Backbone as JSON, one array per atom type, in Angstrom:
{
  "sequence": "MNSFSITVNNHIVSYTDNSKYGAPVIIFIHGFPFNKSMWNLQVESLLDYYRVITYDIRGFGNSDTGNEDFTIELFVKDLVSLMDALKIDKTFLCGLSMGGYIALNAIENYAGRFNALILSDTHCIADTPEAKEKRMKTIENIRKYGVEKYADESIKLFFAPDSIAERVEEIASVREMIVKTSEKSLCNTLRALSLRKETCSKLKDINVPVLIMVGKEDKITPPAAAQLMHEKINDSSLKIIERAGHLSNLENPEEFNDQLKKFVASVDVIRT",
  "N": [[78.27, -43.47, 20.73], [76.08, -41.98, 18.43], [72.91, -42.94, 17.94], [70.32, -43.31, 15.65], [67.01, -43.55, 14.2], [65.33, -43.88, 10.96], [62.9, -43.56, 8.46], [63.31, -44.9, 5.35], [62.98, -45.64, 1.96], [60.72, -47.37, 2.25], [61.32, -48.81, 4.59], [62.46, -49.1, 8.02], [65.44, -47.73, 9.06], [68.27, -48.03, 11.03], [70.87, -46.12, 12.28], [74.2, -44.57, 12.79], [75.37, -41.36, 13.48], [77.9, -39.44, 13.49], [78.62, -36.42, 13.77], [80.49, -33.95, 12.41], [80.4, -30.58, 11.9], [80.42, -29.48, 8.61], [82.49, -31.18, 7.62], [84.06, -33.63, 5.72], [82.25, -36.55, 4.56], [81.97, -39.74, 5.66], [80.78, -43.03, 4.87], [80.0, -46.25, 6.24], [79.65, -49.55, 5.32], [78.52, -52.53, 6.52], [79.59, -56.06, 6.67], [78.34, -59.25, 5.74], [77.54, -61.77, 8.1], [76.62, -59.38, 9.75], [76.45, -56.34, 11.68], [76.14, -52.74, 12.01], [77.76, -52.12, 14.26], [80.17, -53.3, 13.88], [81.98, -51.47, 12.99], [82.63, -49.85, 15.01], [85.37, -49.32, 16.02], [86.65, -47.98, 14.04], [84.99, -45.74, 13.68], [85.46, -44.43, 16.06], [88.07, -43.69, 15.56], [88.02, -41.87, 13.59], [86.09, -39.83, 14.01], [86.75, -37.33, 15.09], [87.48, -35.75, 13.05], [86.0, -36.09, 10.72], [82.67, -36.4, 9.46], [81.02, -39.19, 10.31], [79.46, -41.97, 9.45], [77.47, -44.88, 10.17], [75.35, -47.81, 9.33], [72.7, -50.05, 9.64], [72.1, -52.66, 7.42], [69.14, -53.49, 5.76], [67.16, -55.75, 7.76], [69.24, -56.52, 9.29], [71.04, -55.94, 12.58], [69.4, -53.25, 14.01], [67.68, -52.58, 12.0], [64.69, -52.79, 10.15], [63.19, -55.42, 8.11], [61.53, -54.62, 5.96], [59.35, -55.15, 3.01], [60.15, -56.18, 0.84], [61.92, -58.51, -1.61], [65.15, -59.32, -1.01], [67.93, -57.88, -2.54], [71.14, -57.14, -4.07], [70.87, -54.85, -5.44], [68.45, -53.6, -4.27], [69.65, -53.11, -1.72], [71.37, -51.18, -2.49], [69.75, -49.13, -3.28], [68.68, -48.58, -0.92], [70.71, -47.42, 0.39], [71.41, -45.18, -1.06], [68.89, -43.73, -0.87], [69.06, -43.24, 1.94], [71.23, -41.55, 2.05], [69.84, -39.44, 0.64], [67.89, -38.69, 2.45], [69.31, -37.79, 4.52], [70.36, -35.61, 3.42], [72.98, -35.75, 2.19], [75.09, -35.09, -0.34], [77.45, -36.15, -1.5], [79.84, -38.62, -0.72], [82.41, -40.4, 1.18], [82.86, -43.84, 0.68], [82.9, -46.87, 2.35], [83.02, -50.28, 2.35], [82.88, -53.48, 3.62], [83.45, -56.86, 2.43], [80.24, -58.03, 1.95], [79.3, -55.5, 2.15], [81.2, -54.23, 0.26], [80.36, -55.29, -2.01], [78.01, -53.97, -2.41], [78.91, -51.34, -2.39], [80.31, -51.25, -4.87], [78.3, -51.83, -6.55], [76.82, -49.62, -6.27], [78.49, -47.47, -7.07], [78.63, -47.96, -9.59], [76.17, -47.4, -10.55], [75.54, -44.98, -9.52], [77.54, -42.99, -9.92], [78.3, -40.26, -9.53], [77.82, -39.71, -6.97], [79.87, -40.14, -5.08], [83.02, -39.65, -3.49], [85.19, -41.24, -3.12], [86.24, -44.74, -2.91], [86.44, -47.34, -0.35], [87.44, -50.49, -0.24], [87.05, -53.33, 1.32], [88.19, -56.6, 2.11], [86.74, -57.94, 0.02], [85.15, -58.82, -3.16], [84.81, -58.73, -6.91], [83.7, -60.64, -8.4], [80.97, -62.78, -9.52], [78.84, -65.24, -7.92], [80.1, -68.51, -8.49], [78.62, -71.35, -9.92], [79.16, -73.39, -8.07], [79.57, -72.01, -5.83], [77.19, -70.9, -5.54], [75.61, -73.17, -5.02], [76.76, -73.9, -2.52], [75.86, -71.78, -0.91], [73.1, -72.3, -0.94], [73.18, -74.75, 0.48], [73.91, -73.87, 2.9], [71.73, -72.24, 3.68], [69.89, -74.27, 4.03], [71.07, -75.73, 6.1], [71.13, -73.76, 8.19], [68.37, -73.56, 8.64], [67.82, -76.05, 9.4], [69.5, -76.65, 11.62], [69.97, -74.37, 13.06], [70.62, -70.93, 14.08], [72.68, -70.46, 15.89], [74.51, -72.67, 15.64], [75.4, -72.13, 13.11], [76.62, -69.73, 13.45], [78.87, -70.53, 15.27], [80.2, -72.02, 13.39], [80.88, -70.26, 11.33], [82.61, -68.44, 12.51], [85.12, -69.56, 12.31], [85.81, -69.43, 9.78], [85.86, -66.69, 9.42], [87.99, -65.36, 10.89], [91.5, -65.25, 11.1], [93.87, -67.75, 12.22], [95.44, -66.89, 14.4], [93.97, -64.82, 15.34], [91.71, -65.97, 16.34], [92.82, -67.09, 18.4], [93.74, -64.97, 19.86], [91.92, -62.72, 19.76], [89.6, -62.6, 21.62], [87.61, -60.9, 22.66], [86.65, -59.73, 20.31], [85.6, -61.89, 18.89], [83.61, -62.8, 20.37], [81.91, -60.71, 20.18], [81.38, -60.63, 17.42], [80.1, -63.06, 16.97], [77.76, -62.59, 18.73], [76.53, -60.81, 17.1], [75.71, -62.3, 14.97], [74.07, -64.33, 16.02], [71.96, -62.71, 16.83], [70.82, -62.12, 14.58], [67.91, -62.66, 12.47], [66.76, -65.75, 11.37], [65.33, -65.68, 8.97], [66.21, -63.28, 7.81], [69.03, -64.0, 7.47], [68.76, -66.06, 5.65], [67.49, -64.94, 3.38], [69.43, -63.0, 2.61], [71.5, -64.51, 2.06], [70.39, -65.77, -0.21], [70.19, -63.38, -1.97], [72.88, -62.74, -2.18], [73.77, -64.9, -3.77], [72.79, -64.47, -6.11], [73.62, -62.2, -7.03], [75.13, -59.88, -9.5], [78.07, -59.75, -11.38], [80.82, -57.42, -11.09], [83.23, -56.86, -12.01], [83.63, -56.26, -14.7], [83.02, -53.69, -14.88], [84.96, -52.12, -13.57], [86.9, -50.74, -14.54], [85.78, -48.59, -15.33], [85.61, -46.93, -13.08], [86.04, -43.69, -11.87], [87.08, -42.59, -9.4], [89.29, -42.24, -6.58], [90.47, -45.12, -5.21], [90.88, -47.4, -2.41], [91.99, -50.36, -1.61], [91.71, -52.86, 0.65], [92.88, -55.85, 2.39], [92.77, -58.66, 4.45], [95.74, -60.53, 5.15], [95.33, -63.3, 5.7], [92.99, -63.84, 4.69], [90.45, -65.95, 4.03], [88.15, -66.18, 2.6], [87.56, -64.01, 0.91], [90.33, -63.65, -0.68], [93.71, -62.34, -0.82], [94.5, -62.54, -3.52], [92.05, -61.98, -4.93], [91.77, -59.35, -4.3], [94.02, -58.33, -5.51], [93.26, -58.62, -8.0], [91.21, -56.8, -8.53], [92.46, -54.51, -7.94], [94.26, -54.42, -10.18], [92.39, -53.82, -12.27], [91.27, -51.44, -11.57], [91.84, -48.06, -12.25], [92.82, -45.85, -10.66], [93.85, -46.91, -8.09], [94.84, -48.14, -4.91], [96.63, -50.84, -3.23], [96.43, -52.54, -0.12], [97.85, -54.86, 2.0], [96.78, -56.28, 4.91], [98.32, -57.19, 7.67], [98.45, -60.03, 10.01], [95.68, -60.71, 9.94], [92.39, -61.99, 8.88], [89.39, -62.41, 7.41], [87.99, -60.34, 8.53], [89.45, -57.83, 8.65], [89.39, -55.17, 9.76], [88.64, -55.48, 12.31], [90.42, -57.36, 13.29], [92.95, -56.33, 12.91], [92.88, -53.45, 13.87], [94.6, -51.29, 14.27], [96.4, -51.09, 12.0], [94.57, -51.1, 9.83], [93.1, -48.79, 10.52], [95.08, -46.79, 10.23], [95.93, -46.94, 7.41], [93.4, -46.42, 6.39], [92.9, -43.68, 7.22], [95.15, -42.29, 6.17], [94.63, -42.62, 3.54], [92.03, -41.3, 3.27], [92.61, -38.78, 3.94], [94.36, -37.97, 2.01], [93.0, -38.01, -0.24], [91.03, -36.05, 0.28], [92.62, -33.76, 0.34], [93.35, -33.51, -2.29], [90.73, -33.42, -3.28], [89.82, -30.89, -2.33]],
  "CA": [[77.72, -43.29, 19.4], [74.79, -41.32, 18.4], [72.11, -43.8, 17.22], [69.02, -42.85, 15.27], [66.38, -44.35, 13.0], [64.73, -43.03, 9.94], [62.1, -44.39, 7.46], [63.56, -44.59, 3.87], [62.65, -46.78, 0.93], [59.78, -48.17, 2.8], [61.71, -49.46, 5.82], [63.22, -48.3, 8.99], [67.02, -47.78, 8.95], [69.05, -47.8, 12.21], [72.18, -45.69, 11.83], [74.81, -43.65, 13.65], [75.75, -40.17, 12.72], [78.7, -38.74, 14.45], [78.73, -35.27, 12.91], [81.51, -32.79, 12.49], [79.92, -29.72, 10.92], [81.2, -29.02, 7.46], [83.58, -32.05, 7.53], [83.71, -34.56, 4.6], [81.33, -37.56, 5.15], [82.23, -41.2, 5.42], [79.71, -44.03, 5.12], [80.49, -47.5, 6.41], [78.57, -50.49, 5.02], [79.13, -53.74, 7.18], [79.58, -57.25, 5.78], [77.29, -60.24, 6.05], [76.11, -61.55, 8.44], [77.04, -58.52, 10.95], [75.74, -55.09, 11.76], [77.07, -51.45, 12.04], [78.68, -52.0, 15.4], [81.43, -53.91, 13.56], [82.73, -50.38, 12.7], [82.86, -48.86, 16.19], [86.73, -48.72, 16.26], [86.91, -47.11, 12.8], [84.22, -44.46, 13.94], [86.16, -43.76, 17.22], [89.37, -43.23, 15.05], [87.83, -40.9, 12.62], [85.08, -38.87, 14.28], [87.38, -36.06, 15.29], [87.82, -35.13, 11.67], [84.91, -36.38, 9.68], [81.18, -36.83, 9.74], [81.02, -40.63, 10.14], [77.97, -42.62, 9.44], [77.28, -46.35, 9.93], [73.98, -48.12, 9.26], [72.43, -51.46, 9.46], [71.5, -53.06, 6.19], [67.84, -54.0, 6.13], [67.21, -57.39, 8.34], [70.27, -56.7, 10.27], [71.01, -55.11, 13.65], [68.16, -52.68, 14.49], [66.9, -52.1, 10.88], [63.59, -53.75, 9.81], [63.36, -56.0, 6.8], [60.74, -54.29, 4.84], [58.52, -56.21, 2.4], [60.73, -56.49, -0.65], [62.85, -59.54, -1.67], [66.53, -58.82, -0.78], [68.86, -57.81, -3.61], [72.13, -56.08, -3.84], [70.25, -53.62, -6.0], [67.57, -52.99, -3.31], [70.61, -52.42, -0.79], [72.08, -49.98, -3.07], [68.7, -48.05, -3.44], [68.47, -48.19, 0.57], [71.97, -46.6, 0.65], [71.14, -43.77, -1.71], [67.72, -43.2, -0.25], [69.5, -42.9, 3.3], [71.95, -40.28, 1.75], [69.05, -38.31, 0.19], [67.17, -38.3, 3.46], [70.18, -37.09, 5.41], [70.89, -34.63, 2.61], [74.3, -36.1, 1.89], [75.27, -35.3, -1.7], [78.62, -36.95, -1.96], [80.29, -39.29, 0.48], [83.41, -41.49, 0.92], [82.07, -45.02, 0.96], [83.75, -47.92, 2.8], [82.5, -51.39, 2.5], [83.67, -54.85, 3.8], [82.66, -58.06, 2.18], [78.96, -57.67, 1.3], [79.32, -54.01, 2.04], [81.89, -54.09, -0.83], [79.42, -55.62, -3.31], [76.99, -52.95, -2.34], [79.61, -50.2, -2.84], [80.7, -51.44, -6.25], [77.15, -51.64, -7.47], [76.5, -48.19, -5.97], [79.36, -46.52, -7.84], [78.37, -48.21, -10.99], [75.01, -46.97, -10.95], [75.35, -43.64, -8.84], [79.0, -42.48, -9.74], [78.42, -38.79, -9.08], [77.52, -39.52, -5.46], [81.05, -40.81, -4.13], [84.22, -38.97, -3.64], [86.28, -42.34, -3.27], [85.77, -46.03, -2.3], [87.36, -47.97, 0.29], [86.95, -51.93, -0.65], [87.73, -54.33, 2.16], [87.84, -57.99, 2.0], [85.52, -58.07, -0.89], [85.69, -59.09, -4.57], [84.09, -58.27, -7.95], [83.1, -61.61, -9.1], [79.66, -63.2, -9.25], [78.95, -66.62, -7.42], [80.14, -69.56, -9.38], [77.63, -72.49, -9.52], [79.67, -74.37, -6.9], [79.35, -71.07, -4.74], [75.61, -70.74, -5.29], [75.27, -74.5, -4.37], [77.21, -73.85, -1.17], [74.92, -70.84, -0.15], [71.88, -72.98, -0.67], [73.28, -75.57, 1.48], [74.02, -73.1, 4.19], [70.48, -72.0, 3.91], [69.34, -75.56, 4.54], [71.66, -76.06, 7.48], [70.55, -72.81, 9.12], [66.88, -73.94, 8.83], [67.75, -77.46, 10.1], [70.26, -76.74, 12.74], [69.78, -73.01, 13.65], [71.54, -69.86, 13.8], [73.97, -70.55, 16.76], [75.46, -73.44, 15.01], [75.79, -71.52, 11.91], [77.67, -68.58, 13.93], [80.0, -71.18, 15.63], [80.99, -72.7, 12.27], [81.37, -69.11, 10.55], [83.7, -67.82, 13.18], [86.25, -70.27, 12.03], [86.23, -68.89, 8.55], [85.99, -65.18, 9.31], [89.16, -64.98, 11.61], [92.83, -65.7, 11.05], [94.14, -68.57, 13.28], [96.05, -66.17, 15.6], [92.89, -64.02, 15.87], [90.93, -66.86, 17.02], [93.53, -67.38, 19.78], [93.94, -63.79, 20.68], [90.84, -61.68, 19.83], [88.38, -63.26, 22.34], [86.37, -60.05, 22.73], [86.0, -59.55, 19.07], [85.03, -63.0, 18.4], [82.44, -62.88, 21.04], [81.17, -59.57, 19.69], [80.84, -61.04, 16.06], [79.19, -64.25, 17.41], [76.55, -61.97, 19.16], [75.9, -60.07, 15.9], [75.27, -63.3, 14.1], [72.93, -65.06, 16.65], [70.93, -61.86, 17.07], [70.02, -61.82, 13.31], [66.88, -63.51, 12.31], [67.05, -66.83, 10.33], [64.76, -65.23, 7.79], [67.2, -62.35, 7.22], [70.24, -64.71, 7.07], [68.56, -66.9, 4.43], [67.18, -64.09, 2.37], [70.57, -62.39, 2.18], [72.38, -65.48, 1.31], [69.97, -65.97, -1.68], [70.67, -62.29, -2.65], [74.38, -62.74, -2.52], [74.08, -65.83, -4.71], [72.26, -63.87, -7.4], [74.22, -60.93, -7.52], [75.83, -59.74, -10.79], [79.61, -59.46, -11.43], [81.11, -55.99, -11.28], [84.56, -56.77, -12.45], [83.76, -55.64, -16.12], [82.77, -52.18, -14.75], [85.96, -51.5, -12.63], [87.71, -49.86, -15.62], [84.92, -47.23, -15.51], [85.57, -46.2, -11.78], [87.07, -42.58, -11.86], [87.5, -41.91, -8.13], [90.43, -43.02, -5.98], [89.92, -46.37, -4.53], [91.72, -48.05, -1.52], [91.49, -51.87, -1.45], [92.44, -53.44, 1.68], [92.43, -57.39, 2.62], [93.58, -59.39, 5.39], [96.79, -61.43, 4.62], [94.99, -64.57, 5.74], [91.74, -63.88, 4.44], [90.12, -67.34, 3.16], [86.89, -66.03, 1.99], [88.01, -63.2, -0.3], [91.84, -63.74, -0.44], [94.64, -61.28, -1.56], [94.33, -62.5, -5.09], [90.8, -61.3, -5.41], [92.0, -57.91, -4.17], [94.98, -58.0, -6.55], [92.45, -58.66, -9.52], [90.41, -55.43, -8.63], [93.57, -53.44, -7.99], [94.74, -54.29, -11.56], [91.44, -53.37, -13.0], [90.79, -50.04, -11.32], [92.97, -47.28, -12.63], [93.35, -44.98, -9.54], [93.59, -47.63, -6.82], [96.03, -48.69, -4.12], [96.12, -52.03, -2.58], [97.24, -52.73, 1.19], [97.64, -56.1, 2.54], [96.65, -56.07, 6.32], [99.01, -58.24, 8.36], [97.83, -60.45, 11.16], [94.25, -60.62, 9.8], [91.62, -62.75, 7.93], [88.22, -61.78, 6.66], [87.52, -59.19, 9.35], [90.74, -57.09, 8.85], [88.99, -54.05, 10.5], [88.5, -56.01, 13.76], [91.53, -58.09, 13.82], [94.26, -55.35, 13.03], [92.26, -52.26, 13.61], [95.58, -50.29, 14.11], [96.94, -50.94, 10.55], [93.37, -50.65, 9.08], [92.64, -47.49, 10.57], [96.12, -46.15, 9.79], [95.75, -46.95, 6.09], [92.19, -45.59, 6.06], [93.14, -42.21, 7.56], [96.03, -41.75, 5.31], [93.9, -42.56, 2.23], [90.97, -40.27, 3.17], [93.32, -37.4, 4.07], [95.02, -37.7, 0.77], [91.91, -37.69, -1.3], [90.45, -34.82, 0.85], [93.55, -32.77, -0.14], [93.0, -33.53, -3.7], [89.34, -32.89, -3.59], [89.7, -29.47, -1.85]],
  "C": [[76.37, -42.95, 19.51], [73.92, -42.12, 17.43], [70.75, -43.16, 16.99], [68.3, -43.77, 14.44], [65.47, -43.47, 12.08], [64.06, -44.05, 8.92], [62.65, -44.02, 6.04], [63.32, -45.8, 3.08], [61.81, -47.87, 1.55], [60.31, -49.07, 3.94], [62.45, -48.77, 6.78], [64.66, -48.64, 9.07], [67.49, -47.42, 10.36], [70.39, -47.32, 11.89], [72.82, -44.84, 12.95], [75.22, -42.51, 12.87], [76.42, -39.36, 13.63], [79.25, -37.46, 13.57], [79.67, -34.35, 13.31], [81.11, -31.79, 11.53], [81.05, -29.21, 9.83], [82.33, -30.04, 7.08], [83.09, -32.96, 6.42], [83.03, -35.78, 5.38], [81.94, -38.83, 4.75], [81.2, -42.13, 5.88], [80.27, -45.34, 5.18], [79.43, -48.55, 6.11], [79.18, -51.97, 5.57], [78.85, -54.9, 6.29], [78.47, -58.25, 6.44], [78.02, -61.4, 6.97], [76.2, -60.66, 9.91], [76.18, -57.42, 11.1], [76.69, -53.83, 11.89], [77.93, -51.42, 13.06], [80.1, -52.55, 15.08], [82.5, -52.69, 13.19], [83.2, -49.53, 13.69], [84.42, -48.41, 16.27], [87.29, -47.79, 15.1], [86.22, -45.55, 13.06], [85.09, -43.62, 15.0], [87.47, -43.12, 16.6], [89.2, -42.11, 14.24], [86.89, -39.68, 13.02], [85.47, -37.42, 14.68], [87.43, -35.12, 14.11], [87.0, -35.11, 10.71], [83.65, -36.44, 10.17], [81.09, -38.38, 9.39], [79.67, -41.21, 10.37], [78.12, -44.16, 9.26], [75.83, -46.61, 10.01], [73.81, -49.64, 9.12], [71.56, -51.74, 8.32], [70.24, -53.67, 6.69], [67.95, -55.39, 6.55], [68.38, -57.5, 9.17], [70.25, -55.64, 11.42], [69.53, -54.55, 14.03], [67.27, -52.15, 13.24], [65.9, -53.14, 10.53], [63.85, -54.46, 8.41], [62.56, -55.42, 5.61], [59.96, -55.37, 4.27], [59.05, -56.62, 0.99], [61.66, -57.91, -0.63], [64.25, -58.85, -1.66], [67.18, -58.91, -2.03], [69.98, -56.96, -3.25], [71.55, -54.74, -4.49], [69.35, -52.93, -5.1], [68.53, -52.39, -2.12], [71.17, -51.26, -1.09], [71.03, -48.77, -2.98], [68.39, -47.69, -1.85], [69.63, -47.23, 0.93], [71.64, -45.19, 0.19], [69.98, -43.04, -1.07], [68.06, -42.56, 1.25], [70.37, -41.54, 3.06], [70.99, -39.22, 1.37], [68.39, -37.86, 1.4], [68.07, -37.54, 4.52], [70.97, -35.9, 4.64], [72.47, -34.61, 2.49], [74.4, -36.12, 0.23], [76.31, -36.11, -2.25], [79.15, -37.48, -0.61], [81.58, -40.26, 0.12], [82.58, -42.67, 1.29], [83.02, -46.31, 1.28], [82.82, -49.13, 2.97], [83.27, -52.62, 2.51], [82.64, -56.09, 3.39], [81.37, -57.79, 1.37], [78.83, -56.2, 1.2], [80.13, -53.49, 0.68], [81.06, -54.24, -2.15], [78.53, -54.35, -3.38], [77.6, -51.57, -2.86], [80.02, -50.18, -4.45], [79.54, -51.17, -7.14], [76.65, -50.18, -7.42], [77.15, -47.22, -7.01], [79.22, -46.78, -9.32], [77.09, -47.4, -11.48], [74.64, -45.44, -10.43], [76.81, -42.9, -8.76], [79.23, -41.1, -9.14], [78.26, -38.67, -7.57], [78.65, -39.82, -4.52], [82.29, -40.01, -4.53], [85.48, -40.04, -3.82], [85.58, -43.5, -2.64], [86.89, -46.5, -1.39], [86.75, -49.4, 0.2], [87.74, -52.75, 0.27], [87.36, -55.57, 2.16], [86.84, -58.36, 1.31], [86.14, -58.49, -2.32], [84.58, -58.71, -5.49], [83.34, -59.45, -8.64], [81.64, -62.03, -8.65], [79.79, -64.47, -8.57], [79.11, -67.58, -8.49], [78.94, -70.67, -9.09], [77.86, -73.15, -8.38], [79.27, -73.23, -5.55], [77.87, -70.89, -4.38], [75.06, -72.02, -4.65], [75.55, -74.34, -2.82], [76.28, -72.91, -0.29], [73.61, -71.59, 0.06], [71.93, -74.02, 0.32], [73.28, -75.02, 2.84], [72.52, -72.67, 4.64], [69.75, -73.06, 4.56], [69.96, -75.96, 5.94], [71.23, -75.05, 8.51], [69.0, -73.14, 9.47], [66.85, -75.22, 9.69], [68.42, -77.33, 11.43], [70.34, -75.48, 13.71], [70.84, -72.18, 13.59], [72.9, -69.96, 14.7], [74.83, -71.5, 16.24], [76.11, -72.95, 13.69], [76.93, -70.43, 12.34], [78.9, -69.35, 14.33], [81.01, -71.58, 14.44], [81.66, -71.43, 11.48], [82.67, -68.56, 11.0], [85.05, -68.31, 12.54], [86.82, -69.83, 10.65], [86.65, -67.33, 8.49], [87.42, -64.7, 9.92], [90.45, -65.71, 11.17], [92.91, -66.64, 12.23], [94.57, -67.8, 14.59], [94.89, -65.17, 16.13], [92.04, -64.81, 16.69], [91.58, -67.16, 18.44], [93.56, -66.17, 20.64], [92.85, -62.74, 20.76], [89.63, -62.19, 20.37], [87.24, -62.34, 22.24], [85.82, -59.71, 21.35], [85.1, -60.57, 18.52], [83.71, -63.06, 19.06], [81.46, -61.89, 20.51], [80.55, -60.04, 18.19], [79.81, -62.25, 16.26], [77.79, -63.61, 17.72], [75.87, -61.33, 18.13], [75.19, -61.08, 15.15], [73.99, -63.92, 14.64], [71.75, -63.99, 16.84], [70.15, -61.58, 15.76], [69.1, -62.95, 12.98], [67.28, -64.51, 11.19], [66.48, -66.42, 9.09], [65.79, -64.12, 6.94], [68.49, -62.92, 6.69], [69.9, -65.47, 5.68], [68.16, -66.04, 3.21], [68.24, -63.43, 1.75], [71.47, -63.39, 1.51], [71.92, -65.82, -0.04], [70.32, -64.68, -2.5], [72.0, -62.39, -3.12], [74.58, -63.8, -3.63], [73.57, -65.45, -6.12], [72.84, -62.71, -7.85], [75.12, -60.87, -8.7], [77.38, -59.38, -10.63], [79.81, -58.07, -11.51], [82.49, -55.81, -11.85], [84.65, -56.11, -13.77], [83.5, -54.21, -16.05], [84.0, -51.46, -14.0], [86.8, -50.58, -13.34], [86.97, -48.45, -15.57], [85.1, -46.33, -14.18], [86.57, -45.11, -11.98], [87.17, -41.79, -10.71], [88.49, -42.76, -7.59], [89.72, -43.99, -5.11], [91.14, -47.04, -3.65], [91.13, -49.41, -1.4], [92.43, -52.48, -0.35], [91.96, -54.92, 1.99], [93.36, -57.99, 3.56], [94.45, -60.39, 4.73], [96.24, -62.85, 4.55], [93.41, -64.76, 5.54], [91.27, -65.23, 3.48], [88.83, -67.16, 2.42], [86.94, -65.11, 0.62], [89.5, -62.94, -0.29], [92.45, -62.59, -1.11], [94.5, -61.26, -3.1], [93.25, -61.89, -5.53], [91.02, -59.76, -5.23], [92.9, -57.38, -5.22], [94.32, -57.8, -7.9], [91.72, -57.32, -9.53], [91.41, -54.33, -8.61], [94.04, -53.16, -9.49], [93.79, -53.75, -12.47], [90.87, -51.93, -12.65], [92.06, -49.05, -11.43], [93.65, -46.48, -11.47], [93.2, -45.62, -8.23], [95.03, -48.02, -6.19], [95.65, -49.98, -3.43], [97.02, -52.19, -1.26], [96.73, -54.02, 1.74], [97.65, -55.95, 4.14], [97.15, -57.27, 6.94], [98.19, -58.72, 9.66], [96.25, -60.4, 11.06], [93.69, -61.55, 8.79], [90.58, -61.92, 7.29], [87.8, -60.55, 7.31], [88.69, -58.36, 9.71], [90.51, -55.83, 9.92], [88.99, -54.29, 12.01], [89.81, -56.7, 14.17], [93.01, -57.41, 13.78], [93.72, -54.12, 12.77], [93.38, -51.07, 13.62], [96.07, -50.02, 12.71], [95.77, -50.54, 9.71], [93.08, -49.29, 9.14], [93.76, -46.4, 10.03], [96.09, -45.93, 8.22], [94.51, -46.04, 5.61], [92.26, -44.12, 6.17], [93.97, -41.64, 6.44], [95.34, -41.55, 3.8], [92.87, -41.39, 2.15], [91.59, -38.87, 3.26], [93.75, -36.99, 2.68], [94.1, -37.26, -0.26], [91.14, -36.33, -0.86], [91.32, -33.61, 0.33], [93.37, -32.42, -1.59], [91.74, -32.94, -4.16], [89.27, -31.48, -3.38], [90.67, -28.58, -2.5]]
}
């Protein structure tokens, strides 16, 4: 992976840019609390045909935190600023979980910058009061018991039971991503997630093709949440990823990548 850093929107962004000259661009946005390396298998699958970019959201991986309070709107501004700095006018955008929240906010506010969306294991609703309370409790527990305990407890929610038994390498990789993230970044992002606005009411306005994927055993953003988005987005398709929980791109990369490549290729044909 070709890794670089650049200063945009008053902070340093770490990103990979596997360029294929003149090819369509695909940008991947990671979920919480991970980093850009979660997309390595997707990059490898696509880099022969597309310009593939992954980046660390501020406070994660090798991107610094900057000095502003974290919000989904700030994360979107970071994304668009990165696109501007890399002279990318339009892109395919793929976001998982928190990355999906960012993608949905981005297309709402910068619709002309995106050729299509891939929304994976995410949803459009805002946090309920109960969900907000749960996030505040998680912040309290991270501060009290530390990041490692948080990582161990989170793994059980992120992966399907079969993945926990079989995907030992992926689980170790995800755990490492979490424990390398600062307590401050984790807590600030949890607060930002709790305050995000719903995007369900705006889904009808999306006028680019959308692929929605979700792990069949996703307990965090279940298939019903994906179905809701599918029903509200006019030009959308829904794919349930077998043998996968919340991290469908890691748990069943073969099916995930196959669906992703078919979708991008079909949109590219239409677009050109």
